[in-house]
KEKE-3310 file (N, C-alpha, C; in steps of 0.2 Angstrom, whole numbers, plus 5000, padded with zeros to 4 digits):
npx = (5078:5076:5065:5064:5058:5056:5053:5048:5046:5040:5052:5052:5040:5039:5045:5036:5024:5017:5008:5013:5025:5020:5017:5028:5043:5055:5067:5075:5088:5102:5101:5110:5116:5105:5104:5116:5114:5103:5109:5116:5107:5099:5085:5076:5064:5057:5045:5031:5022:5009:5007:5009:4999:4993:5004:5008:4996:4996:5008:5004:4994:5001:5009:5001:5001:5003:5014:5029:5038:5055:5065:5078:5089:5099:5113:5113:5121:5128:5133:5123:5119:5109:5104:5104:5107:5111:5126:5133:5141:5158:5159:5157:5157:5151:5154:5145:5147:5144:5150:5149:5158:5164:5169:5175:5177:5183:5174:5176:5167:5153:5141:5129:5126:5118:5125:5120:5118:5110:5106:5102:5092:5097:5091:5078:5073:5064:5066:5076:5092:5098:5111:5118:5127:5131:5139:5151:5151:5162:5166:5178:5191:5203:5220:5231:5243:5241:5236:5248:5253:5264:5260:5250:5233:5215:5207:5197:5180:5175:5178:5176:5170:5167:5156:5159:5156:5143:5137:5123:5113:5099:5087:5074:5058:5048:5041:5042:5048:5060:5060:5069:5074:5076:5081:5078:5090:5095:5092:5103:5115:5128:5127:5127:5114:5108:5115:5113:5099:5092:5087:5087:5074:5069:5071:5065:5065:5067:5064:5070:5063:5067:5062:5064:5061:5065:5066:5066:5070:5067:5073:5073:5087:5096:5105:5122:5128:5117:5107:5095:5078:5065:5055:5061:5065:5076:5082)
npy = (4944:4960:4973:4989:5005:5020:5037:5053:5069:5086:5097:5096:5091:5078:5079:5087:5080:5074:5064:5054:5050:5046:5033:5026:5020:5030:5027:5016:5012:5014:5027:5038:5036:5038:5052:5056:5053:5062:5075:5076:5076:5065:5055:5042:5029:5014:5003:4992:4977:4979:4993:4996:4998:5010:5019:5018:5022:5036:5040:5038:5047:5059:5059:5057:5045:5027:5017:5011:4997:4991:4976:4967:4953:4943:4934:4931:4944:4949:4964:4976:4990:5004:5016:5033:5046:5048:5049:5061:5077:5082:5085:5093:5088:5089:5081:5081:5082:5076:5084:5097:5100:5099:5091:5091:5087:5086:5077:5065:5064:5054:5041:5043:5033:5021:5008:4993:4978:4963:4951:4936:4937:4929:4927:4928:4920:4924:4937:4951:4958:4973:4982:4997:5009:5026:5030:5036:5031:5031:5033:5032:5022:5011:5012:4999:4985:4978:4961:4951:4961:4974:4987:4999:4998:5000:4992:4991:4995:5004:5016:5017:5027:5027:5034:5031:5035:5036:5024:5013:5001:4990:4980:4972:4967:4952:4955:4968:4986:4998:5016:5028:5045:5063:5073:5088:5094:5092:5103:5111:5114:5109:5096:5078:5073:5082:5081:5068:5066:5076:5085:5095:5099:5106:5118:5117:5111:5095:5081:5065:5049:5034:5017:5002:4985:4971:4953:4936:4923:4906:4891:4874:4863:4852:4837:4836:4829:4821:4811:4816:4812:4806:4815:4826:4827:4823:4807)
npz = (5069:5064:5064:5056:5058:5050:5053:5048:5053:5056:5064:5082:5084:5089:5102:5108:5109:5122:5123:5115:5122:5134:5131:5133:5141:5148:5154:5149:5150:5161:5173:5173:5160:5152:5154:5149:5135:5133:5135:5123:5113:5110:5112:5120:5121:5129:5123:5126:5120:5122:5121:5108:5098:5102:5101:5087:5081:5085:5079:5065:5064:5066:5055:5044:5036:5033:5043:5038:5038:5037:5036:5043:5044:5055:5063:5081:5089:5078:5070:5064:5053:5056:5047:5049:5044:5027:5016:5021:5021:5026:5043:5059:5075:5092:5108:5123:5141:5158:5167:5162:5152:5136:5120:5104:5087:5069:5057:5044:5027:5025:5031:5043:5056:5067:5074:5078:5088:5092:5105:5113:5127:5141:5153:5150:5137:5127:5126:5120:5120:5116:5109:5106:5096:5091:5075:5063:5047:5036:5019:5015:5011:5019:5015:5010:5007:4992:4989:4981:4972:4969:4976:4983:4989:4990:5003:5012:5012:5021:5034:5051:5064:5080:5092:5106:5120:5120:5119:5121:5130:5130:5137:5128:5129:5125:5109:5111:5109:5103:5103:5096:5095:5092:5106:5116:5116:5103:5095:5096:5085:5085:5092:5093:5091:5083:5071:5067:5067:5063:5048:5033:5021:5007:5012:5024:5041:5047:5058:5062:5067:5074:5075:5082:5081:5088:5086:5091:5082:5080:5073:5068:5068:5058:5062:5060:5045:5044:5034:5023:5022:5010:5012:5017:5030:5044:5048)
capx = (5075:5075:5061:5066:5053:5059:5047:5051:5041:5043:5056:5049:5034:5040:5046:5029:5019:5017:5004:5017:5030:5017:5017:5035:5047:5061:5073:5077:5095:5104:5098:5116:5117:5100:5106:5122:5111:5099:5113:5119:5102:5096:5079:5074:5059:5055:5038:5029:5017:5002:5007:5011:4994:4992:5009:5008:4991:4998:5013:5001:4990:5006:5012:4996:5002:5004:5021:5032:5044:5060:5067:5085:5090:5106:5114:5114:5128:5130:5132:5119:5119:5103:5106:5101:5107:5116:5130:5134:5148:5162:5155:5160:5152:5154:5150:5143:5148:5140:5153:5148:5163:5163:5175:5173:5182:5180:5174:5175:5161:5150:5135:5128:5123:5118:5127:5116:5119:5105:5108:5096:5092:5097:5086:5071:5075:5060:5068:5082:5097:5100:5117:5119:5132:5132:5145:5152:5153:5165:5167:5186:5194:5210:5225:5235:5246:5236:5239:5251:5255:5269:5257:5245:5226:5210:5205:5191:5176:5172:5181:5171:5172:5161:5155:5159:5153:5135:5134:5117:5111:5092:5083:5068:5054:5045:5036:5043:5051:5063:5060:5075:5072:5080:5079:5077:5096:5096:5091:5110:5118:5134:5126:5126:5107:5106:5119:5110:5092:5088:5089:5083:5071:5066:5071:5061:5069:5063:5067:5069:5062:5068:5058:5067:5057:5068:5062:5070:5067:5071:5072:5076:5094:5097:5111:5127:5129:5111:5104:5088:5073:5062:5050:5065:5066:5081:5080)
capy = (4948:4967:4978:4996:5010:5027:5042:5060:5074:5093:5098:5098:5087:5072:5081:5091:5075:5070:5058:5048:5048:5042:5026:5023:5020:5034:5025:5009:5011:5017:5034:5042:5035:5042:5059:5057:5053:5068:5081:5075:5077:5059:5053:5035:5026:5007:5001:4985:4975:4982:5000:4997:5000:5017:5023:5018:5026:5042:5042:5039:5053:5065:5059:5056:5040:5021:5016:5006:4994:4986:4970:4964:4947:4942:4929:4935:4947:4952:4971:4979:4997:5007:5022:5039:5051:5045:5054:5068:5080:5083:5088:5094:5086:5089:5077:5085:5078:5078:5090:5103:5101:5096:5089:5090:5086:5086:5070:5064:5063:5047:5040:5043:5026:5018:5001:4989:4971:4960:4945:4933:4938:4922:4926:4928:4918:4927:4944:4953:4963:4977:4986:5002:5015:5030:5030:5039:5026:5034:5029:5033:5016:5011:5010:4993:4982:4973:4954:4949:4967:4979:4993:5000:4998:5001:4985:4991:5000:5009:5018:5018:5031:5026:5038:5026:5037:5036:5017:5011:4994:4990:4974:4973:4961:4949:4959:4975:4990:5004:5022:5033:5051:5068:5076:5095:5097:5092:5110:5114:5112:5105:5090:5072:5072:5086:5079:5061:5065:5082:5087:5100:5097:5111:5124:5116:5106:5089:5076:5058:5045:5027:5012:4996:4980:4965:4947:4930:4917:4899:4886:4867:4862:4845:4835:4837:4823:4817:4810:4818:4807:4809:4820:4832:4827:4819:4801)
capz = (5065:5066:5060:5057:5055:5050:5052:5047:5055:5057:5070:5088:5084:5094:5109:5110:5110:5128:5122:5113:5127:5139:5129:5133:5147:5145:5157:5148:5152:5168:5173:5171:5153:5149:5155:5144:5129:5133:5134:5117:5108:5109:5117:5118:5125:5128:5123:5126:5115:5124:5119:5101:5094:5103:5098:5080:5079:5086:5073:5059:5064:5065:5048:5039:5032:5037:5045:5033:5041:5033:5040:5042:5048:5057:5069:5087:5090:5072:5070:5059:5053:5055:5044:5051:5038:5022:5012:5024:5020:5032:5049:5066:5081:5099:5114:5130:5147:5164:5171:5159:5147:5129:5116:5097:5081:5063:5054:5036:5024:5026:5033:5051:5057:5073:5074:5083:5089:5096:5107:5117:5135:5144:5159:5147:5131:5122:5125:5116:5123:5110:5111:5100:5097:5085:5072:5057:5043:5031:5013:5014:5013:5022:5011:5012:5002:4988:4988:4974:4968:4973:4976:4989:4986:4995:5004:5016:5010:5026:5040:5056:5070:5085:5098:5112:5126:5119:5119:5125:5130:5132:5136:5125:5131:5119:5105:5113:5104:5106:5099:5096:5092:5094:5112:5115:5114:5096:5092:5096:5079:5086:5095:5089:5089:5077:5065:5066:5067:5060:5042:5029:5015:5003:5017:5031:5046:5049:5063:5061:5073:5072:5079:5082:5084:5087:5087:5091:5077:5081:5068:5070:5065:5057:5065:5055:5042:5044:5027:5022:5019:5004:5015:5019:5037:5046:5051)
cpx = (5074:5071:5063:5060:5056:5053:5050:5045:5044:5047:5052:5042:5034:5040:5040:5024:5020:5013:5008:5022:5027:5016:5023:5038:5054:5067:5074:5084:5096:5103:5104:5117:5111:5101:5112:5119:5107:5103:5116:5114:5099:5090:5077:5069:5058:5048:5037:5024:5011:5001:5008:5005:4992:4998:5009:5002:4993:5003:5009:4997:4995:5008:5007:4997:5004:5012:5023:5038:5049:5062:5074:5085:5098:5107:5115:5121:5131:5128:5128:5119:5112:5105:5101:5101:5113:5120:5130:5141:5152:5159:5159:5155:5155:5150:5150:5143:5144:5143:5153:5154:5161:5169:5172:5179:5179:5180:5173:5168:5159:5143:5135:5124:5123:5119:5124:5118:5114:5107:5102:5097:5092:5092:5079:5072:5070:5062:5074:5086:5099:5105:5118:5124:5132:5139:5145:5155:5156:5167:5174:5189:5201:5215:5229:5238:5241:5240:5242:5254:5259:5266:5252:5238:5221:5207:5199:5187:5174:5178:5176:5174:5166:5161:5154:5155:5145:5133:5128:5116:5104:5090:5076:5064:5051:5040:5036:5047:5055:5062:5065:5074:5077:5077:5079:5084:5098:5095:5098:5113:5124:5133:5126:5119:5105:5109:5116:5103:5088:5091:5085:5081:5067:5065:5067:5065:5064:5067:5065:5068:5063:5065:5061:5063:5061:5064:5067:5066:5071:5069:5076:5082:5095:5104:5116:5128:5123:5109:5097:5083:5069:5057:5054:5066:5072:5079:5081)
cpy = (4955:4971:4985:5000:5017:5032:5049:5065:5081:5093:5100:5094:5082:5074:5084:5086:5071:5064:5052:5046:5045:5035:5022:5024:5024:5032:5018:5007:5015:5025:5039:5041:5039:5049:5061:5058:5060:5074:5081:5075:5071:5058:5046:5033:5018:5006:4994:4983:4979:4989:5001:5000:5008:5021:5023:5022:5034:5045:5043:5045:5059:5065:5059:5050:5033:5020:5010:5003:4991:4981:4968:4958:4946:4937:4934:4937:4950:4959:4973:4986:4999:5014:5028:5044:5048:5051:5061:5070:5080:5087:5088:5093:5086:5084:5082:5080:5081:5083:5096:5105:5098:5095:5088:5089:5086:5078:5070:5063:5056:5047:5040:5037:5025:5010:4997:4981:4968:4953:4942:4935:4931:4921:4926:4926:4921:4934:4945:4958:4967:4982:4991:5007:5019:5030:5034:5033:5030:5030:5029:5026:5016:5008:5004:4989:4977:4967:4953:4955:4972:4986:4994:5000:4999:4995:4985:4997:5005:5010:5020:5022:5031:5032:5034:5028:5037:5029:5016:5004:4994:4983:4975:4967:4959:4954:4967:4979:4995:5010:5026:5039:5057:5071:5084:5098:5096:5098:5113:5110:5108:5098:5084:5071:5076:5084:5072:5061:5071:5084:5092:5097:5103:5117:5123:5111:5101:5084:5069:5054:5038:5022:5006:4990:4973:4959:4941:4925:4911:4894:4879:4866:4855:4843:4835:4830:4818:4816:4812:4813:4810:4815:4826:4832:4822:4813:4801)
cpz = (5068:5062:5061:5054:5056:5049:5052:5049:5056:5064:5076:5089:5089:5101:5112:5111:5116:5127:5120:5118:5133:5138:5131:5140:5145:5149:5156:5149:5159:5167:5171:5163:5149:5149:5149:5137:5128:5131:5127:5111:5106:5114:5115:5123:5124:5128:5123:5121:5116:5122:5112:5097:5095:5100:5090:5077:5080:5080:5067:5059:5063:5058:5043:5034:5036:5038:5040:5035:5035:5038:5038:5047:5049:5062:5075:5088:5084:5072:5064:5059:5052:5053:5046:5046:5033:5018:5015:5022:5026:5037:5055:5071:5087:5104:5120:5136:5153:5168:5167:5154:5141:5125:5109:5093:5075:5060:5047:5034:5025:5028:5041:5052:5065:5072:5080:5083:5094:5098:5112:5124:5138:5150:5156:5139:5125:5121:5121:5120:5116:5112:5105:5101:5090:5082:5065:5052:5036:5025:5011:5016:5016:5017:5014:5006:4998:4987:4981:4970:4972:4973:4982:4985:4992:4997:5009:5013:5014:5031:5045:5062:5075:5090:5104:5118:5126:5118:5123:5125:5133:5132:5134:5126:5124:5116:5107:5107:5107:5101:5101:5092:5095:5101:5111:5113:5107:5092:5092:5090:5080:5089:5090:5086:5083:5071:5063:5064:5065:5053:5039:5023:5012:5008:5023:5035:5048:5054:5061:5067:5070:5077:5077:5085:5083:5089:5087:5087:5078:5076:5070:5065:5064:5060:5059:5052:5041:5036:5028:5019:5013:5006:5017:5026:5039:5049:5058)
residu = (SER:LEU:GLN:ILE:ILE:ARG:VAL:GLU:LEU:PRO:VAL:GLY:THR:VAL:ASN:ALA:SER:GLU:GLN:LEU:TRP:ASN:CYS:LEU:ASN:GLU:GLU:PRO:VAL:ALA:VAL:ASN:ARG:THR:ALA:ASP:LEU:GLY:ARG:ASN:GLY:LEU:ARG:MET:GLY:LEU:GLY:GLU:GLU:ALA:SER:TRP:ASN:ASP:LEU:SER:ALA:ILE:LEU:GLN:LYS:LEU:THR:GLY:ARG:ALA:LEU:ALA:PRO:THR:ARG:ALA:PHE:ALA:TRP:PRO:GLY:THR:VAL:MET:ASP:VAL:VAL:ALA:ARG:ARG:ASP:GLN:PRO:ALA:GLN:SER:ILE:PHE:LEU:PHE:PHE:GLY:ASP:LYS:THR:ARG:ALA:GLY:ARG:ASP:TYR:PRO:ALA:GLY:ASP:ASN:VAL:PHE:ALA:VAL:ALA:CYS:SER:VAL:ASP:GLU:THR:ASN:PRO:GLN:GLY:VAL:ILE:LEU:THR:GLY:VAL:PRO:GLN:ILE:ARG:SER:SER:GLN:GLY:GLN:PRO:ALA:PRO:THR:PRO:GLY:GLU:PRO:ARG:MET:GLY:ILE:VAL:SER:PRO:TYR:THR:ARG:THR:PRO:PHE:THR:PRO:LEU:THR:PHE:ARG:VAL:THR:ILE:PRO:PRO:LYS:GLY:PHE:LEU:LEU:LEU:GLY:PRO:GLY:SER:ALA:ALA:LEU:ASN:THR:SER:THR:LEU:GLY:ASN:HIS:PHE:LEU:ILE:ASP:GLN:HIS:ASP:GLY:LEU:SER:PHE:GLU:THR:VAL:LEU:ILE:LEU:LEU:PRO:GLU:VAL:ILE:ARG:LYS:PRO:VAL:GLN:PRO:ALA:GLY:ALA:ASP:GLU:SER:ALA:SER:GLY:THR:ALA:PRO)
# end
């Protein structure tokens, strides 16, 4: 189970809230990967159950409203899309590297998403290993032969372009959570953080914060072929 909470705030609000970041561990991944994310406009922090009440209270104070989660369910390892910005036009995005170089290209119209997959932490079965990668999920399907017909057709609803250098992996403790928001570099309009987490509404700039709360759900499985009794339990 993955709970997703989306919060929109005026640009700069989250980075300016040291009270909020004091609730979080900002090095949930390797230090060099944290730096890679930072120079590309992404900032993340890992929170534990004990810090949730404080963090949610801070966010509710900043937004003036209660947090509204949505929930998705999937088998371990299944990729789920966490949408950051939907229906974006064609866009140019640059990646910034540690050697002070950068590389950019044009991307087709589509959705800006974080594709995430959760798996059980074998060393702590109650914990979750969350792997994520930002992607452009384009609505331009791939042409391919249509079965049984001598013509080409669109067989795939999406074409995905991952930003593989910004892949992150975090081990989240039981009832813990990951907060993903824009870093200071997101003010640079060519960064991924700007394109994914900053938007305009009525002439004002807003930033998006995503909070991911994964949970392992275990349910008993009946033996294959077992006959159910009247009470619904296997013999």
